[in-house]
C-alpha distance (Angstrom), angle and dihedral (degrees) to the residues before:
residue distance angle dihedral
M1 . . .
E2 3.76 . .
R3 3.81 114.1 .
K4 3.81 117.8 -135.9
S5 3.81 101.5 176.2
A6 3.79 139.9 -38.1
N7 3.82 109.2 -36.4
S8 3.82 91.0 -3.8
E9 3.80 124.8 114.2
N10 3.79 139.0 179.1
L11 3.80 110.9 -130.7
T12 3.79 110.1 -121.9
A13 3.80 135.0 179.7
E14 3.81 89.9 -109.5
Y15 3.78 92.5 56.0
I16 3.81 94.7 44.9
R17 3.80 90.7 50.0
S18 3.80 88.8 53.7
L19 3.82 89.2 59.2
M20 3.80 98.7 45.6
R21 3.80 121.0 100.4
R22 3.78 126.4 -147.3
R23 3.78 119.9 -132.8
K24 3.80 120.9 -110.1
A25 3.78 117.3 -119.1
D26 3.81 92.9 -124.9
S27 3.81 97.1 47.1
H28 3.81 126.5 123.9
K29 3.81 135.0 -162.2
G30 3.78 92.7 -87.4
D31 3.80 89.4 64.1
Y32 3.81 91.5 64.4
G33 3.76 100.1 54.1
H34 3.78 140.4 -108.3
A35 3.81 111.8 -99.4
M36 3.80 129.1 -162.9
L37 3.79 121.4 -152.2
I38 3.82 119.4 -170.7
S39 3.76 105.7 -163.7
G40 3.77 149.2 132.4
S41 3.79 140.3 48.4
Y42 3.78 136.0 -164.9
G43 3.80 107.3 -53.2
M44 3.83 93.6 10.3
M45 3.79 103.7 69.5
G46 3.79 89.9 119.1
A47 3.81 88.9 75.8
A48 3.81 90.7 56.9
V49 3.80 91.7 48.2
L50 3.80 93.9 48.9
A51 3.81 94.3 47.1
S52 3.81 91.5 45.6
K53 3.79 94.2 50.0
A54 3.79 91.1 47.0
C55 3.80 90.7 50.8
I56 3.78 95.6 53.1
R57 3.82 90.7 42.9
S58 3.82 88.5 55.0
G59 3.77 97.4 59.9
A60 3.80 109.0 -91.1
G61 3.79 110.0 154.1
L62 3.80 93.7 -144.2
L63 3.79 134.1 7.2
T64 3.78 129.0 -166.4
T65 3.80 115.4 -172.6
H66 3.81 118.5 -159.2
I67 3.80 109.0 -147.3
P68 3.82 139.5 162.4
S69 3.79 112.1 -95.6
C70 3.83 91.3 -106.2
G71 3.81 87.2 70.4
Y72 3.80 100.1 48.5
Q73 3.80 98.4 97.6
I74 3.80 91.7 38.3
M75 3.80 91.8 56.6
Q76 3.80 96.6 41.8
V77 3.80 91.6 52.5
S78 3.82 97.1 38.9
A79 3.81 98.2 44.7
P80 3.84 112.4 17.5
E81 3.82 90.6 173.9
V82 3.82 90.0 66.7
M83 3.81 124.8 86.7
C84 3.79 116.8 -139.7
S85 3.78 131.3 -135.4
V86 3.81 107.9 -167.7
D87 3.80 121.8 -144.5
P88 3.84 119.9 -136.5
S89 3.81 88.1 -119.6
H90 3.78 120.7 80.8
N91 3.81 94.5 -149.8
F92 3.80 111.2 29.5
F93 3.82 149.2 7.6
S94 3.80 107.2 -71.7
A95 3.81 107.5 150.6
S96 3.78 129.4 37.8
P97 3.81 113.5 -131.0
P98 3.82 120.1 -135.0
L99 3.80 106.2 -78.8
E100 3.81 104.2 -172.8
R101 3.81 95.3 100.0
Y102 3.80 95.7 55.7
D103 3.80 126.4 92.1
A104 3.81 93.2 -151.8
V105 3.80 136.3 9.1
A106 3.81 131.3 -157.7
V107 3.78 125.1 -171.7
G108 3.78 133.1 -178.8
P109 3.82 119.7 49.3
G110 3.80 108.9 127.7
L111 3.81 90.2 -14.8
G112 3.80 101.1 136.4
T113 3.80 124.0 -149.4
N114 3.81 103.6 -101.9
P115 3.86 113.3 157.0
E116 3.82 89.4 -114.2
T117 3.80 88.8 52.9
V118 3.81 89.4 53.6
R119 3.80 89.9 53.6
A120 3.80 91.2 47.6
M121 3.81 89.3 51.4
E122 3.80 89.7 55.2
V123 3.81 91.0 52.1
L124 3.80 89.7 48.3
L125 3.81 93.0 51.3
R126 3.82 92.6 46.9
S127 3.82 89.1 56.2
K128 3.85 88.2 62.5
P129 3.82 98.2 -141.5
A130 3.77 116.4 -157.6
N131 3.80 119.3 -116.4
L132 3.80 97.1 12.7
I133 3.82 124.9 -175.9
I134 3.81 117.8 -160.8
D135 3.79 115.6 -163.2
A136 3.81 143.4 162.4
D137 3.83 113.8 -22.4
A138 3.80 91.5 12.5
I139 3.81 86.2 62.5
N140 3.81 90.8 47.1
I141 3.81 90.2 51.4
L142 3.80 91.0 54.2
A143 3.81 91.1 46.2
K144 3.83 90.3 55.1
N145 3.83 94.7 39.3
R146 3.77 103.4 42.4
D147 3.81 92.1 168.2
L148 3.82 85.6 76.3
L149 3.81 94.2 61.2
P150 3.83 94.9 82.5
L151 3.82 87.7 59.1
L152 3.80 92.4 64.4
P153 3.80 112.4 123.2
K154 3.78 116.0 -127.8
G155 3.75 111.7 -102.3
T156 3.80 100.9 45.0
I157 3.81 128.2 149.2
F158 3.81 118.0 -143.5
T159 3.81 117.9 -162.4
P160 3.83 107.3 -170.3
H161 3.77 129.5 155.7
K162 3.80 116.0 -137.3
M163 3.81 96.6 -86.0
E164 3.80 92.6 48.9
F165 3.80 91.5 47.0
S166 3.81 90.5 49.2
R167 3.82 89.1 54.8
L168 3.80 90.9 46.5
T169 3.81 96.1 49.6
G170 3.79 97.6 33.0
E171 3.81 90.5 -127.4
V172 3.78 130.9 99.1
V173 3.79 107.4 -106.9
T174 3.81 115.1 -133.8
E175 3.78 134.0 170.0
E176 3.81 87.8 -102.5
N177 3.81 97.6 54.2
R178 3.81 103.7 26.6
R179 3.79 95.4 97.4
K180 3.81 93.1 48.5
L181 3.81 94.1 47.6
Q182 3.78 93.1 42.9
S183 3.80 94.6 48.6
E184 3.80 92.9 45.6
F185 3.80 91.6 51.4
S186 3.81 91.9 47.9
H187 3.80 91.1 51.1
K188 3.81 95.7 44.7
Y189 3.80 96.0 49.5
S190 3.83 100.4 27.5
A191 3.78 87.3 -120.3
V192 3.77 138.6 139.2
V193 3.81 110.9 -126.5
V194 3.80 121.2 -155.2
L195 3.81 104.0 -166.8
K196 3.79 104.1 -163.0
G197 3.79 128.4 -145.7
A198 3.78 138.1 73.2
G199 3.81 102.7 -14.5
T200 3.81 96.0 12.1
T201 3.80 110.6 -146.3
V202 3.81 131.3 -150.2
S203 3.81 123.5 -154.9
S204 3.80 128.4 -173.6
P205 3.83 134.6 -161.1
K206 3.82 88.3 -109.8
G207 3.80 91.7 62.6
E208 3.81 96.7 -102.1
Y209 3.79 115.2 147.7
F210 3.79 125.2 -168.6
V211 3.80 129.6 -172.6
N212 3.79 118.1 -153.8
T213 3.80 118.5 -132.0
T214 3.81 101.2 -167.6
G215 3.80 130.8 78.2
N216 3.80 137.7 67.8
P217 3.82 141.2 -142.5
G218 3.80 91.5 -90.1
M219 3.81 87.1 74.1
A220 3.80 90.2 66.3
T221 3.79 89.7 98.9
A222 3.80 137.5 112.1
G223 3.80 113.3 -77.3
S224 3.79 98.7 19.3
G225 3.81 90.9 114.6
D226 3.81 91.5 48.6
V227 3.79 88.8 56.9
L228 3.81 90.7 51.1
T229 3.80 91.0 51.8
G230 3.79 90.0 54.3
V231 3.80 91.7 49.8
L232 3.80 92.5 49.6
L233 3.80 91.9 47.1
A234 3.79 92.0 53.6
L235 3.80 92.6 49.6
L236 3.81 92.9 49.9
A237 3.81 91.1 48.2
Q238 3.81 89.2 54.0
G239 3.79 91.3 57.7
Y240 3.79 103.9 -99.2
T241 3.79 113.9 145.2
L242 3.79 119.7 -107.0
V243 3.80 93.0 -101.2
E244 3.82 93.9 42.9
A245 3.80 91.1 49.8
A246 3.80 92.0 47.9
C247 3.81 94.1 48.8
I248 3.80 95.6 43.7
G249 3.79 91.8 42.5
V250 3.79 98.8 52.7
Y251 3.80 92.6 42.5
V252 3.82 96.0 48.9
H253 3.81 92.1 41.5
G254 3.81 89.4 53.7
L255 3.79 92.2 43.7
A256 3.81 90.6 53.3
G257 3.80 87.1 51.8
D258 3.79 91.6 50.6
M259 3.79 91.6 49.9
A260 3.80 91.3 47.9
A261 3.80 92.3 48.0
E262 3.79 91.1 51.2
D263 3.81 91.0 56.9
I264 3.82 101.7 31.1
G265 3.78 104.9 23.7
E266 3.80 127.7 -116.7
I267 3.80 96.8 -92.2
S268 3.80 96.0 57.2
L269 3.80 97.4 38.9
I270 3.82 114.5 121.5
S271 3.79 129.7 -176.1
G272 3.79 93.3 -104.9
D273 3.80 87.4 62.9
L274 3.80 89.3 61.2
I275 3.80 89.8 60.2
E276 3.80 91.2 49.1
Y277 3.81 90.7 54.5
L278 3.81 97.2 43.9
P279 3.83 92.4 91.9
D280 3.80 91.1 56.1
A281 3.80 91.6 45.8
F282 3.80 93.7 50.8
R283 3.79 91.9 44.7
E284 3.80 88.6 54.2
M285 3.83 89.1 56.8
I286 3.82 97.8 50.7
């Protein structure tokens, strides 16, 4: 691993391989965790499908995706390996399901910010789920309803891009201040922050700071972040720590993008391609 500065590391293939675990010959699906994804709304069910497919491609033993009823047929046809939990609302997330049985929970892709969704987010946070990932519209809800931030359970992963993180912190994120803002947020909320973009960075409550070295401009496309959320969710469900999951997830996600770009080209790369290349990326790391 190449050192950048005190407590700062470049993520390399060697380091990621040192974190990866091989599967035992006598294992079964229960050994690799049951994940819960809360995702989707009317007109944005693609985000739920992408995140779900990425999760099951990244090794989760079981995945249940909580979706509005408008997305039930879409999910069952698009990802038959995924179990569905159906929200009372037809169009959006309005009621948090019981979360105690799940090893990891992700919320946000394609969620929308309906007032009922905000209330459901509060219920979710008050239940203190273990191994929680907050992404996309779930981040935007917290940015607009800052009174919910104190409810955050310790051990949460945030996955904002720069604009979302600017809304969340109330400060414009630049290359000059990103590490300071990211590290301060991680410390204040005992959270791991994955700040997405060219050279995605990972910060931890302990002051660790990692810089990703994979990825390319072709990944600047709709749905790329949804795929990352699915990858991270699968890794958490399998028992990786928050920091391990974040580091492995961003590296493998970027590597899948690099492999896709090599075959398809950056211009034509779409987020579904990332899912198709995840098996090759994971195989490269074992």
